[in-house]
Structures are given as C-alpha cells and as structure tokens.
C-alpha positions as CSV (number, residue, x, y, z in Angstrom):
1,M,33.5,-35.0,6.4
2,N,35.9,-32.1,7.1
3,K,38.7,-31.7,9.6
4,G,37.8,-29.1,12.2
5,F,37.5,-28.3,15.9
6,E,34.8,-28.9,18.4
7,I,34.7,-26.5,21.4
8,R,32.6,-27.5,24.4
9,F,31.9,-25.1,27.3
10,R,29.0,-24.9,29.8
11,G,26.9,-27.4,27.8
12,T,27.3,-25.5,24.5
13,I,29.1,-27.1,21.6
14,A,30.5,-25.2,18.6
15,R,31.9,-27.1,15.6
16,I,34.1,-25.2,13.2
17,A,35.4,-26.8,9.9
18,V,38.9,-25.8,9.1
19,N,38.3,-25.7,5.3
20,E,35.7,-22.9,5.9
21,L,38.1,-20.7,7.9
22,S,40.6,-18.0,7.3
23,F,41.3,-18.1,11.0
24,M,39.9,-19.1,14.4
25,S,40.7,-17.7,17.8
26,I,39.7,-18.5,21.3
27,F,40.0,-15.5,23.6
28,V,39.8,-15.2,27.4
29,Q,39.9,-11.6,28.4
30,K,39.6,-9.8,31.7
31,I,37.1,-6.9,31.7
32,R,36.4,-4.9,34.8
33,G,37.6,-7.8,37.0
34,K,35.7,-10.6,35.3
35,F,36.9,-13.1,32.7
36,D,35.0,-13.6,29.4
37,L,35.5,-16.3,26.8
38,S,34.8,-15.9,23.0
39,V,35.4,-18.2,20.0
40,I,35.7,-16.1,16.9
41,G,36.9,-16.5,13.3
42,N,36.6,-15.5,9.7
43,L,34.8,-17.7,7.2
44,K,36.2,-17.7,3.7
45,S,32.7,-17.6,2.2
46,E,31.4,-14.7,4.3
47,G,31.9,-11.0,3.7
48,E,31.7,-10.3,7.5
49,P,35.0,-9.3,9.2
50,Y,34.5,-12.1,11.7
51,R,31.9,-14.4,13.2
52,C,31.4,-15.5,16.8
53,W,30.5,-19.1,17.6
54,M,30.5,-18.9,21.3
55,F,30.5,-16.3,24.0
56,A,30.5,-16.8,27.8
57,D,31.0,-14.3,30.6
58,D,32.1,-14.4,34.2
59,L,34.3,-17.5,34.1
60,V,34.9,-19.1,37.4
61,L,37.7,-21.3,38.8
62,G,37.4,-24.9,37.8
63,E,35.4,-24.4,34.6
64,E,36.8,-26.4,31.6
65,V,36.9,-25.4,28.0
66,I,37.4,-28.6,25.9
67,I,38.9,-28.1,22.4
68,E,39.0,-31.3,20.3
69,R,40.4,-31.7,16.8
70,K,38.0,-34.0,14.9
71,E,36.1,-34.8,11.8
72,I,32.9,-32.7,11.5
73,K,30.2,-32.5,8.8
74,Q,30.0,-28.7,8.8
75,S,30.5,-25.6,11.0
76,S,27.9,-24.7,13.5
77,D,25.9,-21.6,12.8
78,P,27.7,-18.6,14.3
79,L,26.0,-16.1,16.5
80,S,25.2,-12.9,14.6
81,F,24.2,-9.3,15.4
82,P,20.5,-8.5,15.1
83,D,21.1,-6.2,12.1
84,S,22.8,-8.8,9.9
85,G,19.5,-10.6,9.2
86,K,21.3,-13.8,8.4
87,I,21.0,-16.0,11.5
88,P,18.7,-15.4,14.4
89,V,20.3,-14.2,17.7
90,P,19.9,-16.9,20.3
91,N,19.6,-14.5,23.2
92,E,19.3,-10.8,22.5
93,K,20.1,-9.8,26.1
94,E,23.5,-11.7,26.0
95,E,24.2,-10.1,22.6
96,L,23.6,-6.6,24.1
97,Q,25.8,-7.4,27.1
98,W,28.6,-8.6,24.8
99,K,28.4,-5.3,22.8
100,L,28.5,-3.3,26.0
101,R,31.6,-5.2,27.2
102,R,33.3,-4.7,23.9
103,F,32.6,-1.0,24.1
104,H,34.0,-0.7,27.6
105,T,37.1,-2.7,26.5
106,L,37.7,-0.3,23.6
107,E,37.0,2.7,25.8
108,E,39.6,1.5,28.3
109,L,42.2,0.8,25.7
110,L,41.7,4.2,24.1
111,S,41.9,5.9,27.5
112,E,45.1,4.1,28.4
113,E,46.7,5.3,25.1
114,G,45.6,8.9,25.9
115,L,43.3,9.0,22.8
116,I,40.2,9.9,24.7
C-alpha cells in the first residue's frame, strides 16, 4: 500500500499515489463564464510533461469535490490524448472539448498580454 489521495467528483474516483508523483494539482478555472475542474500531475516514471486524472466542465453551485488522504494500492490510470497510444481515451468528445477550452484559455491569455 502507498500513501496517496483519492479525489471524488460526480461519481468519478481518481486515486493518485504520492510515491509515483513529482506533483499533483487540482485546478478550478473560469473559461468564458463557466468553471472547469481538472486534476493533473506529473508521474516520476513517465516522460510526459503531465497527466490528467479527472476533468469536469460547467461546475454548478452545491457540487462537492472530495479530496481524501489515504492508503491506496496504486494510481488510477490517467486520461490520455488519442495520439499517445498508451491508455484508451474514455470519451473522445470530452477530450476534444477539453483541448478546445485549453486553446481558448491560451488564446485569451496571449491576447491580454498583447502577444496576438
């Protein structure tokens, strides 16, 4: 058993072992008037810059995100992009929506800085 975190949201559970991590972050960000949640981190054993274990969009008032420190056997499989070929994408439509939101966020930041 390893020490880690269990994150529960909207019926989805992600377990992340601390000994496998370089870092883990839980972000809530506002994009175009809607709030999104993502759980990301970097695994020590992976060459990827980061992995995403959970993503949810359009958060509403009253929803709970439960983060519990506990003993876990191993980390849950992270979500992956279709071109990585490592882990199947649970829902391709959600993945494409996530990529589009990330693009709009970056576009907005670059525009605010006067770079585009």
